[in-house]
N, C-alpha and C positions, 0 to 999 in steps of 0.2 A: 448412383447419381442421376439426377433428372436429365432428360434429353437436352434441354437448353444449355446445361452446363457443358455438355460435350462439344459445343460449338466454339468454346474458348479454350485456350491452351493453359492447362493447370501445370504450374511448375512447383518443384519441391526444393526446399533448403536453398533458397536464394539469399545471397549475402545482403544484409541491410545496408552495407556500405555503398552498394550500387544504387540505392534508392534515395539517399540523402546527400545534401550538399556538404555536410560535415564529413562524410566518408567514413563513418564508424558503424559498429553494430554487428551482431552475430547473425546466424541464419534464420530466415523466416520459413516456418514449416511449409506453408502453401502460399502461392501467389498467382493471381490471375489479373490480366489487364482488361478492364471493362471499356468496351468501345460502343456499346449500345445499351440504353437504359433497359431494354427488354430482357437483358441477361440478368438483371439484378435479383429478381424474384427467386430464380432457381438457385443462385449462389447463396443468398441469405438462407433459403430453406435447407440447402445442403449443410451449411455451417451449423445451423440449429440442430439438424439431425445427428450430426457427429459430435456436437458439443464443443465447437471451436469458437473462440473470440475472434472478432473482426477488427482489423486496422485499415483505415481508409487513407490512402496516400495520393497526393498529386505530384507537385514538384519536389517534395521532400526538403523544402528550404527552411522549415521551422521545426524540424523533427530530429530527435535524438533517440535511437533505438538501442535497447540494452545490449551489452556484449554477449548476453545469453541468447539474444535474438528474440523473435516473436513466435509464440507457440501456436498461433492460429492461422487464419486466412487473411492475407493482405490483398485488398482490392485497390488496384492502381487506376485512378480516374483518367481514362484516355478518351472520353467523349468529347468530340469536336463539333463545331458548327457555330455560325453567327448570322444574324440578319438585322436589317435596319428598317425602321418605319418612322420617318420624321426625325425627331430628336431622341427617339428611344431605340435601344438595341436589345436584342435577346441573344444570349450567348450560352453555349454549352459549357458546363462548369469545369471541364478539363482543359479549356483553352489557356495557354500561357498569358499571364496578365500583360506583360510588355508588348506582346504581339497585338493584343486587342487595342492597347493605347496607340500604337503606331497606326492601326487601321482607323480608329476614330479621329486621330489627328488629320488623316487624309480626308475624312468626311467633313472636317470643320466642326467637330463636336468635342467640346472641352469639359472641364470640371474635374478631370483626373490626370491631366497631362504631366503634372509635377510628380506623379507617382511612378513615372517611367523608370525602369531599372529595378523595381522591387521584384525579387525572384518569385517563382512559384506560379500556381494557377489562380484563376479568378475565384474559384471556390474557396481556396485557402484565404484569399484576400477578404472575402465576405465573412467567412467564419470568424476571423480575427480582427475584422474592421481595420484592415491595413491602411496605412497612410504615410505621407512624407511631405515635408516642406509646405505644411499648412493645408493639405488636402487629405481627406479620408474617403474611403469608398462608400461608407454607410449612407451619407446623404444622397448618393446617386442611385441607390438600390430602390426599385419599386416593388419587386416581387422575386421570391426564390422558390424553386420547385425542388422538393426533396423526396427521396424514397425512405420511408421510415423502417423498412424491413417487412412491412405488411401492406402498405398502401402508399400512394403518391399524394403529397400534400403541397398546396400552394400557400405561401406565407407572405403577407404584405409587410412593408417596412415597419409599421406600428407593432407587428408581432415579433420583430427581430431584436428590439430593445438595444439598439446600437449605443455603445459608449466607447471610451478610449480603449482600443485594442480588444474589444469585446462585442459579441452578439449572443443572443439567446441560443444560437446553434451550438455554442460550446457546451450547453447543458445536455445536448443530445448527440454525443460523439458517434452513436450507432447510425445516425442518419447520413445518407449518401446524397450530397448536393448534385442535382442533375442539370439544372439550368438557372439562369439569372436574367431578369429584365431590369435594365438600367435606363434612367432618364438623364441625358447629358445636356450640355449648354451650347447652343449654336454660337460660334465665335468667328470673328474675322481676323483674329490674331494668328500669327505664324506659330501654330502649336508645336510643329516639329522642332523649331529652334528652342522653344521653352524646354521641351523634353531633352533635347541634346545638351542644353546647358546644365540641367539638373543631373543628367547622367554623368557628365564630366565631374561634377561635384561629388557624386556618389563614388566614382572610381578613385578619388583621392582617399576615401576611407575604406572602400571595399574593392581592391584590385580584382580584375575579372577572373583570374586563375585561382584566387584564394578559396580554400575549402572552409567556408564559414556559413553561418546561418543568419547573417545580418546582425541585428542586435540580439544579444543573448538574454538580457533583462529588459523589462519594460521600464520606460521612464516613469517617474513618480508624480502623481497629481498633487498639487499643493493642498487641495481641499481634503486630501486623505491624511495629511500630516497634523500632528499635535502642534500646539502653539510653541512648546518648548523646542521641538525639532525644527520648526521654521526659524525661530530666533537664533538657532545655532548655525544656520547656513550662511555662508558668504553671500552678499547681495547678488553677485554675478552668477550664482548658481541657479537662479530662478529665471526660466525662459518660457514665455507664453503659458504661464500658470502651471508649468511642470518643472521638475528637477531632472535633468538628464542623468540617467544611471551612469553613463560614462564619466561624468564629472565627479560623482561620488566615489566611484572605483579608482579613478586617477588620484584623487585626494588621499586615499589610504594606501597608495603605492602599488596598485594592481598592474599598471602598465608594464609590459615586457616580462611579466611573470610566466612561469612555465610549470606544468605538471605532466611528466611523461612527454607525449607528443602533442599535447594541447597547450596553446599559448594565448596570451592576451597581447594584442598589438601594442607596440611601444607608443604609438600616436593616438590610441583610442582605447579607453578603459572598458568599453562595452563591446569590443570586437574580439571574440574568441575564435580561434581558427586552428585547423589541423596542420601542424608544422611537419608532420611525417609520422605515420604509423600510430596515431593517437587512438586510444580506446575511448569508449563512451564514459567509462569510469574516470578516465583522466579529466574529461570535461566537467563531470559532476563534482569531482573532488576540488578542482580549481574554482568552480563557481561557488561551491559551499564555503570554501576558505575565505574568498574575498568578499562575498556577500556578508559573511559573519563579521569581517573587519568593518564593513560599512555600518552594520548594526551597532557594533561596539563604539564607533566614533560618533555616529549621527543619530542613533536610535531610529533608523529608517530601515524597514525590511524591503529588500528587492524581490520582485516577483519575476520568475523566468518568463520570457516571451516564447522560448522554445518549448515544444511539447515533448515530454519524456514518455516513451512507450516500452513495455506495457506498463500502464499506470495501475490497472487492476484487471479483473476478468471481464469487464464490460467491453463492448466495442469502443474503439478510439478513432478519432479523426484528426489528421494533420495533413493539410494540403500545402 
């Protein structure tokens, strides 16, 4: 192993349940917490040398790891740091998203204050173009710095191809997001009160102690539906040019259903949570069953928002 690798603590057979908010999954063969981007080159080289796939993890809030675990090297993004220059901020990608929003609220910089309470890191938010209550992170991003495995790249917003819960970074799961530069909006509004109000709304759906991943499925864009599928929807199912997955699931009777230790909340069809000793297979079986019911009833295919690993033998990223 190269000398730089020795500076970090390599752990073996770490339970995936300790890495994700769902609290499921088997052992990860190797794991190291990355605190400096200078460590990345050596770890990628070592993984290539010994033939290991790589899984990149941040907060683990949108990640479901197999019950068999992950057979490669897990890199946990713990890189921290932040700075401000006018209405722009540069942040290390391992920073928790909600901590950053609290910080920018104090600075009087808005544009993402309604995203407060979304779990996970800022890297994960950018990769998946996270958003809530009418705000997405994509429009705020100016530049992203990534380690490709062999070099550091800087990508501007126009190269990231942001759309609903998507960025082009999803096409490169082997890339490790290092830092992000965002341009926010100066505001005289009491941004703290906006974030607090939104957080209270979120807690009604996602209680703080609940072992969940937020929304299990993506909402469905109207533009992606056939005319027949649109005509078959009740009028109140369409909200802001989307069909909430939770409404579709509730309509086919998913609320309150259970598979092993995995449950769907009685009050929200798209809230899957660990009710106690759930396995990853429990979640997948539950999701497959009720998404199939949605297809049978509405001819609409639900796409998971949660990332399932290992997907294949390439590196994967789930922040």
